[in-house]
C-alpha positions as CSV (number, residue, x, y, z in Angstrom):
1,M,3.1,4.3,-13.6
2,S,1.0,1.5,-12.2
3,Q,-2.4,1.0,-13.8
4,E,-5.0,-1.5,-13.2
5,M,-8.5,-2.2,-14.4
6,G,-11.4,-2.9,-12.1
7,R,-15.1,-2.5,-11.4
8,I,-16.7,0.0,-9.1
9,T,-18.7,-1.6,-6.2
10,T,-19.5,1.4,-4.1
11,T,-19.2,5.2,-4.4
12,S,-19.5,8.0,-1.8
13,E,-20.6,11.5,-2.0
14,D,-17.2,12.8,-0.9
15,G,-15.5,11.6,-4.1
16,W,-14.3,8.1,-3.2
17,A,-15.1,4.7,-4.7
18,T,-14.3,1.2,-4.0
19,V,-12.8,-0.7,-7.0
20,V,-12.5,-4.5,-7.2
21,T,-9.6,-5.6,-9.3
22,Q,-8.3,-9.1,-10.3
23,R,-5.1,-10.2,-8.8
24,K,-2.8,-11.3,-11.5
25,D,0.7,-12.2,-10.4
26,A,0.6,-12.4,-6.7
27,C,-1.6,-15.5,-6.3
28,H,-0.4,-17.4,-9.4
29,S,3.2,-17.6,-8.2
30,C,2.3,-18.3,-4.6
31,E,2.7,-21.9,-3.4
32,A,-0.1,-21.5,-1.0
33,S,-2.6,-20.1,-3.5
34,Q,-4.8,-23.2,-3.5
35,F,-5.1,-23.1,0.2
36,C,-5.7,-19.3,0.2
37,N,-8.5,-19.7,-2.4
38,A,-10.2,-22.2,-0.1
39,L,-10.4,-19.7,2.7
40,T,-11.1,-16.4,0.8
41,N,-11.3,-15.1,-2.6
42,C,-7.6,-14.5,-3.4
43,N,-8.3,-13.6,-7.0
44,T,-9.8,-10.2,-6.2
45,L,-8.4,-7.1,-4.4
46,E,-10.6,-4.3,-3.1
47,T,-9.1,-0.7,-3.2
48,K,-10.4,2.6,-2.1
49,A,-9.6,5.1,-4.8
50,L,-10.2,8.8,-5.5
51,N,-13.1,9.0,-8.0
52,K,-11.8,11.8,-10.3
53,A,-13.6,10.3,-13.4
54,G,-17.0,10.5,-11.8
55,S,-17.7,6.9,-12.2
56,A,-20.8,5.0,-10.8
57,V,-21.4,1.6,-9.4
58,G,-20.8,-1.1,-12.0
59,D,-18.6,0.9,-14.2
60,Q,-15.3,-0.7,-15.5
61,V,-12.5,1.8,-14.7
62,T,-8.8,2.3,-14.8
63,I,-7.1,3.2,-11.5
64,H,-3.6,4.8,-11.5
65,L,-0.9,4.9,-8.8
66,S,2.6,6.4,-9.6
67,S,5.3,3.7,-9.6
68,H,7.7,6.2,-8.4
69,M,5.6,6.7,-5.3
70,V,5.1,3.0,-4.7
71,L,8.9,2.5,-4.8
72,K,9.4,5.4,-2.5
73,A,6.8,4.0,-0.1
74,A,8.4,0.6,-0.1
75,F,11.8,2.1,0.6
76,V,10.4,4.0,3.6
77,L,8.4,1.1,4.9
78,Y,11.2,-1.6,4.7
79,L,14.6,0.0,4.6
80,I,14.4,2.8,7.1
81,P,13.5,0.4,10.1
82,A,16.1,-2.2,8.9
83,L,18.8,0.5,8.7
84,G,17.8,1.7,12.1
85,L,18.2,-1.8,13.5
86,L,21.6,-2.3,11.8
87,M,23.0,1.1,12.8
88,G,21.8,0.7,16.4
89,A,23.4,-2.7,16.7
90,V,26.7,-1.4,15.3
91,A,26.6,1.6,17.5
92,G,25.8,-0.6,20.6
93,S,28.6,-2.9,19.8
94,G,31.0,0.0,19.5
95,L,29.8,1.7,22.7
96,S,29.8,-1.5,24.8
97,K,33.1,-0.9,26.4
98,R,32.4,2.8,27.2
99,L,29.1,1.8,28.8
100,A,30.6,-1.2,30.6
101,I,27.9,-3.6,29.2
102,G,28.5,-6.8,27.3
103,E,28.9,-6.4,23.5
104,T,26.0,-8.7,22.7
105,G,23.6,-7.0,25.2
106,A,24.6,-3.5,24.0
107,A,24.1,-4.5,20.4
108,L,20.7,-6.0,21.2
109,F,19.6,-3.0,23.2
110,F,20.8,-0.4,20.7
111,G,19.6,-2.4,17.8
112,L,16.1,-2.5,19.3
113,A,16.3,1.2,20.0
114,G,17.3,1.8,16.4
115,L,14.5,-0.3,15.1
116,I,12.0,1.6,17.2
117,L,13.4,4.9,16.0
118,G,13.3,3.6,12.4
119,F,9.6,2.8,12.8
120,M,9.0,6.3,14.3
121,I,10.7,8.0,11.4
122,T,8.7,5.8,9.0
123,A,5.5,6.8,10.6
124,M,6.4,10.5,10.3
125,I,7.4,10.2,6.6
126,S,4.3,8.1,5.9
127,K,2.1,10.8,7.4
128,R,3.6,13.4,5.2
129,M,3.3,11.3,2.1
130,A,-0.4,10.5,3.0
131,A,-1.2,14.1,3.7
132,G,0.0,15.1,0.3
133,N,-2.4,12.5,-1.3
134,R,0.6,11.1,-3.2
135,L,-0.1,7.4,-2.2
136,I,-3.8,7.4,-3.1
137,P,-4.9,5.5,-6.2
138,E,-7.0,7.6,-8.6
139,I,-9.7,6.5,-11.1
140,T,-8.4,8.1,-14.2
141,H,-11.1,7.1,-16.7
142,I,-14.1,5.0,-17.3
143,V,-13.5,2.1,-19.7
144,K,-17.1,0.8,-19.8
145,T,-20.2,2.2,-18.2
146,H,-22.6,-0.1,-16.5
147,E,-25.3,-1.4,-18.9
148,K,-28.3,-0.4,-16.6
149,Q,-27.0,3.2,-16.4
150,K,-26.9,3.3,-20.3
151,I,-30.5,2.1,-20.5
152,H,-31.6,4.5,-17.8
153,T,-29.9,7.4,-19.5
154,H,-31.5,6.6,-23.0
155,R,-35.0,6.6,-21.4
156,R,-34.7,10.2,-20.2
């Protein structure tokens, strides 16, 4: 389970919110982080999340995304196209004599075809995963409400 704390910057009527979180590991271990910080704010990350907690702008919240789903998405995104490329190249190399083409040319052609097929399969699987809302971060609970909201609530 992947959880991160952040602050709500915008909310919408359809149940979505934009959450700004602090990057922790990505920038600190990167050799180009000083250059990156000079161009943009590399220390923050903006995420669109499903606002199940009913949070408002300024609230500090916890967002959650299943680690299992993140690993599954990474597998789909990276390994399927790579396997398509590899299998296509091996198939092309094996079929080169039957097709009367050079082995290198056949491996390149079939490898490219396998890569394209891998991307197509990845797109189909990604659509199915996205349609099931399994890859959408959710705001699970409000850690701290925005101070102005508290004052406004007490005045009522």
